[in-house]
N, C-alpha and C positions, 0 to 999 in steps of 0.2 A: 756566494761568488767567496771565490778562494782570493785572501790578499796574499802577494808576496812582495817582498823587499827587493831591493838590487841587485845586493850581494848573492841573496837566494836564487832567484833566476838566474845570475851569471855563473853561479855554481851547478844549476841544472844542465843550462845550456852545456857545459863542459862534458858533465856526465853524460850526457845524450849524443853529441856529436864532437867532442873536442878532439877524438883521434882523425875522426874523418876531415874535420875542418882542418887540422894542421897538415894532413897531407898534402891538401888542397891547394893550402898557402894564403897569404896576406895578399897578395895581389887579386887572386880569385876572387877572397873573400869580398876584399872591396867591390868587386866587379858586379855578385851577388848583392851586397847591400845598395849599391846605385839602381838596380834593376828591382829591387825592392821599394826603395824610396819612389822609383817614377810610378809603381803601381799603386803604393798609395796615393799619390797625387790625384790620379785617374780616378781611385774609388773615392778619394775626398769631393771631387767635380762631378762625378757623376755614379759614384756605387750607394748603393743602400748601406744601413745602419752595421749591418751583419759583414758585407765585404769591407768596410772600412776597418770593422775591429779586426778582422782576418787579417787587413795589412800593415794595421799598427802593430800588431804581434811578429808577423812577419821580420818588422824593420828593428822591433826589440832583439828578435832571435839574432839576427847576422848583428846587427852592433856587437853584442854580448860576444860572439865568436870572434869578432874581430880584436875585440878588448881582450879577451882569453889568449888568441894567438901572441898579442903585441904586450902581455903581461902589462896590463892596467886596470885598475880597480874603476867599475865605472859609477860604484857608490863615493869613491871619494872625487871622481870627475865632478859628479854632482853637488857635491859637498858645498866648492866654490860658490856655490847659489845661494848658500846659508850665509857664508861667511865676507864672500865678496863679490856679490851680482855685480855682472856687468852693467 
């Protein structure tokens, strides 16, 4: 299994999809993210481990796309759980 940190994953999504995702825009990206969260919920309830893994990946990819479009570091966003967890 290959390991990848959050920043590397976010950069990979930028390289693979950044231009296309920016053309789509933030509102459409939010809609896609919400759709993927719904698919993840369904996979959690009724899916196989492979289906769940697939949907977790899709949610992460769309979240990274949205963060890239909004110039937000997911690594920095996650860091608050180290320094000041809610």
